[in-house]
C-alpha positions in Angstrom: 96.8 -10.4 24.3 97.2 -9.6 20.5 100.6 -8.1 18.6 98.6 -5.2 17.6 97.9 -4.1 21.8 101.8 -4.8 22.5 101.9 -2.8 19.6 100.0 0.4 21.4 102.0 0.1 24.6 105.5 0.3 22.9 104.1 3.3 20.7 103.2 4.8 24.1 106.0 4.5 26.2 107.8 6.0 23.2 105.9 9.1 23.5 106.3 9.3 27.3 109.8 9.1 26.8 109.9 11.7 24.9 108.3 13.8 27.4 110.5 12.4 30.0 113.8 13.4 27.9 112.2 17.3 27.5 111.7 17.3 31.0 115.3 17.3 31.4 115.1 14.4 33.6 117.0 11.6 33.8 113.7 9.2 34.3 110.3 8.9 35.9 109.5 6.9 38.7 105.5 5.7 37.4 103.4 4.4 40.8 99.9 4.9 39.5 99.0 1.5 38.9 96.4 2.3 35.8 99.3 4.5 34.1 101.4 1.6 34.5 98.4 -0.6 32.9 98.4 2.0 30.1 102.2 1.9 29.3 102.5 -1.9 29.8 99.4 -3.6 30.2 100.3 -4.9 33.3 97.2 -4.9 35.5 98.5 -6.3 38.7 97.7 -4.9 42.3 101.1 -3.8 43.2 103.6 -2.7 40.4 106.1 0.4 39.3 107.2 1.4 36.3 110.6 3.5 35.3 110.6 5.1 32.3 113.9 6.3 31.2 115.2 8.8 28.9 117.8 6.6 27.8 114.4 4.2 26.4 115.6 1.3 29.0 113.2 0.5 31.3 112.1 -1.2 34.1 108.3 -2.8 35.5 108.7 -4.0 38.9 106.3 -6.2 40.8 106.2 -9.2 43.3 106.1 -13.1 42.8 102.2 -13.8 42.8 102.1 -11.6 39.7 105.1 -13.7 37.7 103.5 -15.4 35.6 100.8 -12.4 34.7 102.9 -10.1 34.2 104.9 -11.8 31.3 101.6 -12.3 29.8 100.2 -9.3 29.7 103.1 -7.1 28.8 104.1 -9.9 25.8 108.1 -9.2 27.6 109.2 -6.6 25.7 112.9 -5.4 24.6 112.6 -2.3 25.7 111.0 -3.7 29.4 113.1 -5.1 32.0 110.6 -7.6 34.2 112.0 -7.9 37.7 110.4 -9.7 40.8 111.1 -8.4 44.2 109.9 -7.0 47.1 111.4 -3.8 47.6 110.4 -2.3 45.0 110.6 1.2 45.5 114.4 1.1 46.1 115.0 -1.4 43.1 112.9 1.5 41.2 115.0 4.4 42.5 118.6 2.6 41.8 117.5 1.7 38.2 116.2 5.6 37.6 119.7 6.7 38.8 121.3 4.5 36.8 120.6 6.6 33.9 121.4 10.2 35.8 120.4 11.3 39.3 117.8 13.5 38.2 114.4 11.5 38.2 111.3 12.4 38.9 107.9 10.5 40.6 104.0 11.1 39.9 102.2 13.5 41.7 100.1 10.8 43.2 103.0 9.6 44.7 102.2 8.8 48.7 104.0 11.8 50.8 106.1 9.3 52.8 107.1 6.9 50.2 108.7 10.4 48.4 110.3 11.0 51.4 111.9 7.9 52.3 113.0 8.4 47.9 114.6 11.6 49.0 112.0 14.0 48.3 112.8 13.8 44.2 111.1 16.2 41.8 107.2 15.3 41.1 106.4 15.8 37.4 103.0 16.0 36.7 100.6 15.3 33.1 102.7 13.2 31.5 100.8 9.9 31.3 97.9 11.7 31.7 98.4 14.1 29.2 98.5 11.4 26.9 96.1 9.1 28.2 93.6 12.3 27.6 93.2 11.3 23.6 92.2 8.0 23.3 93.5 5.8 20.3 91.9 3.6 18.3 92.2 0.7 20.3 91.2 2.2 23.9 87.9 4.0 21.4 87.1 0.3 20.7 87.3 -1.3 24.3 85.1 1.9 25.6 82.4 1.1 23.1 82.3 -2.4 24.0 82.1 -1.4 27.9 79.1 1.0 27.0 77.4 -1.3 24.8 77.7 -4.1 27.0 76.3 -1.7 30.0 73.9 -0.5 27.9 72.4 -3.6 26.9 72.0 -5.3 30.0 70.2 -1.9 30.8 67.3 -2.5 28.0 67.1 -6.0 29.0 66.6 -5.2 32.7 63.9 -2.6 32.4 62.2 -4.7 29.9 62.0 -6.8 31.8 61.2 -5.0 35.1 64.0 -4.6 37.0 62.5 -1.3 38.6 59.3 -1.4 40.3 57.2 -0.4 43.0 57.2 -2.7 46.1 61.0 -3.8 45.9 63.8 -1.8 47.6 66.9 0.0 46.1 69.2 -2.4 47.0 66.9 -5.4 45.5 66.9 -3.6 42.4 70.3 -2.3 41.8 71.7 -5.9 43.4 69.6 -7.5 40.0 71.1 -5.0 37.9 74.7 -5.6 39.1 74.1 -9.4 38.6 73.2 -9.1 35.1 75.9 -7.2 34.3 78.4 -9.2 35.9 76.2 -11.9 34.1 76.6 -10.4 30.5 80.9 -10.5 31.0 81.6 -7.1 33.0 85.0 -7.7 34.9 83.6 -5.2 37.9 81.3 -2.5 38.5 83.2 1.1 37.5 81.5 2.9 40.8 78.7 1.6 43.2 75.5 1.8 41.8 73.3 5.0 42.3 69.7 3.6 41.9 67.6 6.4 44.1 63.7 6.7 44.4 61.4 9.5 45.8 62.7 12.1 47.8 66.5 10.3 47.3 66.5 11.0 43.6 66.7 14.5 45.4 70.6 13.1 45.9 72.8 13.4 43.3 75.2 10.5 44.6 72.4 8.8 47.1 73.9 5.3 46.3 71.2 2.5 47.2 69.1 2.0 50.4 66.7 0.0 51.9 63.6 1.9 51.3 61.4 0.8 48.5 60.7 1.4 45.4 57.7 4.3 45.1 56.0 5.8 42.0 57.8 8.7 40.9 61.4 9.6 39.1 64.0 6.1 39.8 67.9 7.7 38.7 70.3 4.7 37.8 73.4 5.5 37.6 75.8 2.6 36.8 78.6 1.2 35.1 81.2 -1.5 34.3 85.0 -2.0 33.7 85.5 -4.0 30.8 89.1 -5.3 29.6 90.6 -2.2 31.9 87.9 0.3 30.4 85.2 2.0 32.2 81.9 3.0 31.1 79.2 5.3 32.7 75.4 6.2 31.9 72.6 7.3 34.0 69.2 6.5 33.1 65.7 7.9 34.5 62.4 5.8 34.4 59.5 6.2 36.1 57.4 4.3 38.1 53.7 4.5 37.1 52.8 7.6 35.3 54.6 10.8 36.6 52.7 14.4 37.6 52.8 17.2 36.4 56.4 18.4 38.1 58.3 15.0 37.1 56.9 15.4 33.6 58.6 19.1 33.6 61.8 18.2 35.3 62.2 15.5 32.8 61.9 17.4 29.6 64.2 20.1 31.2 66.9 17.8 31.7 66.1 16.1 28.3 66.5 19.0 26.6 69.7 20.5 28.3 71.5 16.8 27.7 70.6 17.2 23.9 72.5 20.8 23.9 74.8 19.2 25.8 75.5 16.6 23.7 74.3 18.8 20.2 77.7 21.1 20.7 80.3 18.1 21.0 83.2 18.7 18.4 86.7 19.5 17.8 87.4 22.9 19.3 84.6 23.6 21.8 85.5 24.8 25.0 84.8 22.6 27.4 83.1 25.4 29.6 80.8 25.9 27.0 79.6 22.8 26.9 79.0 22.8 31.0 77.0 26.6 29.7 74.9 24.4 27.2 73.0 22.6 29.1 73.2 24.9 32.1 71.7 27.3 30.2 68.4 25.2 29.4 68.1 24.5 33.0 68.6 28.1 33.9 66.0 29.4 31.7 63.3 26.8 33.3 63.5 28.2 36.6 65.3 25.6 38.4 69.4 26.6 37.8 69.8 26.8 41.3 69.1 23.0 41.6 71.9 21.4 38.8 74.4 21.5 41.4 77.5 19.8 39.8 79.7 20.0 36.7 78.4 18.5 33.4 81.0 16.2 32.5 84.5 14.3 32.9 86.7 12.2 30.8 86.0 7.9 31.2 88.7 5.7 30.2 91.6 3.4 32.3 89.0 6.0 35.1 85.7 6.3 35.5 86.3 10.4 36.5 89.3 11.3 34.6 90.3 14.5 32.4 89.0 16.2 30.9 86.2 18.2 33.1 83.3 20.2 31.6 82.5 22.5 33.9 82.0 26.6 34.5 85.2 27.1 35.6 87.4 25.3 33.1 90.4 27.4 31.3 88.9 28.6 28.6 92.0 27.3 26.2 90.8 23.5 27.5 88.7 22.9 24.7 87.6 19.3 23.0 89.8 17.4 20.8 89.5 14.3 18.4 89.5 11.4 20.9 88.9 13.3 24.0 85.5 11.2 25.6 83.8 13.4 27.6 80.3 12.8 29.5 77.0 14.8 29.4 75.2 14.5 32.7 73.2 17.4 33.5 70.5 17.0 36.4 68.0 18.8 39.1 67.5 18.0 42.2 64.8 19.5 44.6 65.5 18.5 48.2 62.6 17.1 50.3 60.7 16.5 46.5 62.9 14.3 43.5 64.9 14.8 41.1 66.7 12.8 38.1 70.1 13.2 36.1 70.3 11.9 32.0 73.9 11.0 31.1 75.9 9.5 28.2 79.8 9.4 27.5 81.1 10.3 24.4 83.9 10.1 22.0 85.0 13.4 20.3 85.6 12.3 16.2 86.6 14.1 13.4 83.2 16.3 13.0 81.1 16.1 16.1 80.8 12.9 18.7 79.3 9.2 19.0 77.8 8.0 21.8 79.1 5.0 23.8 75.2 4.4 24.9 72.7 3.4 22.4 69.8 3.6 24.4 67.5 5.7 24.1 67.1 8.6 26.7 63.2 10.0 26.5 61.2 9.2 29.8 60.0 5.6 30.0 57.2 4.9 31.9 57.7 1.2 33.9 
């Protein structure tokens, strides 16, 4: 782990400490493992972090991670590392050393919160910081996106999707290639849907064979903790009139959403830009989900690009957002096109460089 990553974690902890101070709580018990990783670099499956307003912090884990936690965090001066078993008891004790008023995250298990005496909940401290990605995060997201996208290109060129094999076979080959290329894991269960299955936005994969027509593939990876997310739709054999029309509408919708991405744009307007194109084409009732979400340490995180989002919620430089409109006609077919973007000073940049025009395989 390079010094620049340790410096980034220290900067993030300082910001979080300031927010805890502003909240007038003595400390914050952080139980969300993605938030623990964001502030320390520790990626183990069991850990608690206490951020105190006095700048003294505690990272707790068990003996399985004794070596890992020290390597990943660099053992910073402002974070005491302790190995033990009763992590919550020790976390509460440490938090109370700075004052009785310590808070917990909203994600804390209800039963555990009761065991701690139902401390107050302090939300959106770390999530608020994670909303805007720093330079190292953008680089990590770009690398994850590039890995997945390059595998997709070769997968399609090599005939990974073809008539007669099952959806499971095609998805398994794609996933194998993603892992072989260096992905730490999948950021979600791959969706690869052919024929009428493509009319289900989250169809997953089935044992059914791929048939001529549209095939929607939604996939992503984790690389060094950061996620990628993209969707491509191809056509097996020459598209019929309906398939070609639907693809054209979704393609134009996706481009319309992409075109307005910039600092200051209301998130609900990103959704509207995509939805208006589909509605004008007569397929509004078949666009059944919101347009986008953030991507970072979680593959689905804030912000949301949806119709019901508060108009005060706007894009800012450093945010990430997907643009993924789709049309799904039950019993017939469906498709989706998705890219993930980072908002730049004057627009947006995609992490997924492969073409979104219709590919016939």
